[in-house]
C-alpha positions as YAML, in Angstrom:
chain: A
units: angstrom
residues:
- id: 1
  name: MET
  ca: [-38.29, -17.98, 5.91]
- id: 2
  name: SER
  ca: [-36.42, -15.24, 7.91]
- id: 3
  name: ARG
  ca: [-32.72, -16.19, 8.94]
- id: 4
  name: LEU
  ca: [-31.58, -16.13, 12.45]
- id: 5
  name: PRO
  ca: [-29.22, -13.63, 13.79]
- id: 6
  name: ILE
  ca: [-25.47, -14.89, 13.93]
- id: 7
  name: GLN
  ca: [-24.56, -15.70, 17.55]
- id: 8
  name: SER
  ca: [-21.55, -13.65, 18.70]
- id: 9
  name: THR
  ca: [-18.63, -15.94, 19.17]
- id: 10
  name: ARG
  ca: [-15.02, -15.43, 19.25]
- id: 11
  name: PHE
  ca: [-14.64, -16.72, 15.68]
- id: 12
  name: GLN
  ca: [-17.62, -14.41, 14.35]
- id: 13
  name: ARG
  ca: [-15.92, -11.47, 16.04]
- id: 14
  name: PHE
  ca: [-12.53, -12.74, 14.39]
- id: 15
  name: SER
  ca: [-14.19, -12.76, 11.14]
- id: 16
  name: GLU
  ca: [-15.56, -9.48, 10.97]
- id: 17
  name: ARG
  ca: [-12.22, -7.87, 12.38]
- id: 18
  name: LEU
  ca: [-10.36, -9.63, 9.58]
- id: 19
  name: THR
  ca: [-12.71, -8.49, 6.98]
- id: 20
  name: ALA
  ca: [-12.75, -5.06, 8.05]
- id: 21
  name: VAL
  ca: [-8.81, -5.30, 7.81]
- id: 22
  name: VAL
  ca: [-8.75, -6.68, 4.77]
- id: 23
  name: LEU
  ca: [-11.38, -4.75, 2.90]
- id: 24
  name: GLY
  ca: [-11.26, -1.66, 4.86]
- id: 25
  name: ASN
  ca: [-10.07, 0.31, 1.90]
- id: 26
  name: TRP
  ca: [-12.52, -0.60, -0.37]
- id: 27
  name: ARG
  ca: [-15.71, 0.98, 1.88]
- id: 28
  name: GLY
  ca: [-17.03, 4.26, 0.91]
- id: 29
  name: ASN
  ca: [-18.35, 5.68, -2.19]
- id: 30
  name: TRP
  ca: [-17.04, 5.42, -5.86]
- id: 31
  name: ARG
  ca: [-14.61, 8.28, -5.68]
- id: 32
  name: HIS
  ca: [-13.09, 6.75, -2.52]
- id: 33
  name: ARG
  ca: [-12.67, 3.33, -4.02]
- id: 34
  name: SER
  ca: [-11.46, 4.76, -7.50]
- id: 35
  name: SER
  ca: [-8.95, 6.96, -5.88]
- id: 36
  name: VAL
  ca: [-7.54, 4.08, -3.69]
- id: 37
  name: LEU
  ca: [-7.03, 1.99, -6.56]
- id: 38
  name: LEU
  ca: [-5.63, 4.61, -8.66]
- id: 39
  name: ALA
  ca: [-3.00, 5.49, -6.03]
- id: 40
  name: LEU
  ca: [-2.04, 1.49, -6.03]
- id: 41
  name: LEU
  ca: [-1.71, 1.57, -10.00]
- id: 42
  name: VAL
  ca: [0.24, 4.76, -9.81]
- id: 43
  name: GLY
  ca: [2.64, 3.61, -7.26]
- id: 44
  name: PHE
  ca: [3.26, 0.50, -9.31]
- id: 45
  name: TYR
  ca: [3.73, 2.68, -12.58]
- id: 46
  name: ALA
  ca: [6.21, 4.92, -10.63]
- id: 47
  name: GLY
  ca: [8.09, 1.83, -9.12]
- id: 48
  name: SER
  ca: [8.27, 0.30, -12.37]
- id: 49
  name: ASN
  ca: [9.43, 3.21, -14.75]
- id: 50
  name: LEU
  ca: [10.82, 5.92, -12.64]
- id: 51
  name: THR
  ca: [13.18, 3.86, -11.07]
- id: 52
  name: ALA
  ca: [14.48, 2.52, -14.16]
- id: 53
  name: TYR
  ca: [14.82, 6.04, -15.46]
- id: 54
  name: PHE
  ca: [16.66, 7.25, -12.06]
- id: 55
  name: VAL
  ca: [19.09, 4.24, -12.31]
- id: 56
  name: ILE
  ca: [20.83, 5.98, -15.08]
- id: 57
  name: VAL
  ca: [20.80, 9.48, -13.64]
- id: 58
  name: PHE
  ca: [21.21, 8.84, -9.94]
- id: 59
  name: PRO
  ca: [25.02, 8.84, -8.72]
- id: 60
  name: GLY
  ca: [26.08, 5.52, -7.49]
- id: 61
  name: GLY
  ca: [23.77, 3.56, -9.65]
- id: 62
  name: ARG
  ca: [21.31, 0.91, -8.34]
- id: 63
  name: PRO
  ca: [22.58, 0.42, -4.64]
- id: 64
  name: VAL
  ca: [22.40, 3.98, -3.64]
- id: 65
  name: LEU
  ca: [18.93, 4.23, -5.50]
- id: 66
  name: VAL
  ca: [17.32, 1.34, -3.58]
- id: 67
  name: LEU
  ca: [18.78, 2.74, -0.33]
- id: 68
  name: ALA
  ca: [17.43, 6.16, -0.65]
- id: 69
  name: LEU
  ca: [14.08, 4.39, -1.67]
- id: 70
  name: LEU
  ca: [14.17, 2.32, 1.21]
- id: 71
  name: VAL
  ca: [14.83, 5.14, 3.54]
- id: 72
  name: LEU
  ca: [12.15, 7.25, 2.00]
- id: 73
  name: LEU
  ca: [9.58, 4.55, 2.43]
- id: 74
  name: GLU
  ca: [10.53, 3.81, 5.85]
- id: 75
  name: LEU
  ca: [10.25, 7.50, 6.74]
- id: 76
  name: ILE
  ca: [6.68, 7.54, 5.35]
- id: 77
  name: VAL
  ca: [5.72, 4.46, 7.31]
- id: 78
  name: ARG
  ca: [7.27, 5.79, 10.64]
- id: 79
  name: LEU
  ca: [5.71, 9.34, 10.20]
- id: 80
  name: ARG
  ca: [2.06, 7.60, 9.57]
- id: 81
  name: GLY
  ca: [2.64, 5.51, 12.57]
- id: 82
  name: ARG
  ca: [3.07, 8.61, 14.75]
- id: 83
  name: LEU
  ca: [0.60, 10.83, 13.44]
- id: 84
  name: VAL
  ca: [-2.45, 8.71, 12.20]
- id: 85
  name: SER
  ca: [-5.27, 7.44, 14.61]
- id: 86
  name: GLN
  ca: [-7.35, 4.46, 14.33]
- id: 87
  name: THR
  ca: [-9.02, 5.19, 11.06]
- id: 88
  name: PRO
  ca: [-6.90, 6.87, 8.61]
- id: 89
  name: GLY
  ca: [-8.17, 9.39, 6.16]
- id: 90
  name: LEU
  ca: [-8.07, 9.22, 2.63]
- id: 91
  name: ALA
  ca: [-4.45, 11.10, 1.98]
- id: 92
  name: TRP
  ca: [-3.20, 8.38, 4.35]
- id: 93
  name: VAL
  ca: [-4.65, 5.71, 2.36]
- id: 94
  name: ILE
  ca: [-3.78, 7.09, -0.89]
- id: 95
  name: THR
  ca: [-0.29, 7.49, 0.49]
- id: 96
  name: ASP
  ca: [-0.02, 3.88, 1.76]
- id: 97
  name: ASN
  ca: [-1.39, 2.54, -1.69]
- id: 98
  name: LEU
  ca: [1.36, 4.49, -3.39]
- id: 99
  name: ARG
  ca: [4.02, 3.04, -1.14]
- id: 100
  name: LEU
  ca: [2.50, -0.68, -1.64]
- id: 101
  name: GLY
  ca: [2.46, -0.15, -5.34]
- id: 102
  name: LEU
  ca: [6.12, 1.09, -5.71]
- id: 103
  name: VAL
  ca: [7.42, -1.72, -3.33]
- id: 104
  name: TYR
  ca: [5.58, -4.38, -5.39]
- id: 105
  name: ALA
  ca: [7.07, -2.82, -8.64]
- id: 106
  name: VAL
  ca: [10.57, -2.63, -7.12]
- id: 107
  name: VAL
  ca: [10.43, -6.19, -5.65]
- id: 108
  name: LEU
  ca: [9.02, -7.51, -9.12]
- id: 109
  name: GLU
  ca: [11.97, -5.94, -11.02]
- id: 110
  name: ALA
  ca: [14.20, -7.59, -8.62]
- id: 111
  name: PHE
  ca: [12.72, -11.06, -9.27]
- id: 112
  name: LYS
  ca: [12.98, -10.54, -13.00]
- id: 113
  name: LEU
  ca: [16.66, -9.29, -12.57]
- id: 114
  name: GLY
  ca: [17.33, -12.38, -10.37]
- id: 115
  name: SER
  ca: [16.48, -15.05, -13.09]
...
């Protein structure tokens, strides 16, 4: 038996939009998906390892480093909001995933230090 087409209800449209937002970065061919995942992992690596290195070298220590990192990430978010149209290109998706991985690693380090 063939399945009937799904009726276009408000919930169905909401479900399709939610799926597009959540899984939007995983569309495309394997090169696109692998570069997006690699950017996320490299961002996590940078956040966990390089920040530990820069705490020692950076003048002012941890508070100044965290403030500089926060300002840099905020500038990236503001720049993306002004320059990117509806569907961002691969470079912006990679930049976003680098930022997400970096923020996740720094927040994870904060939880580890707090306990």
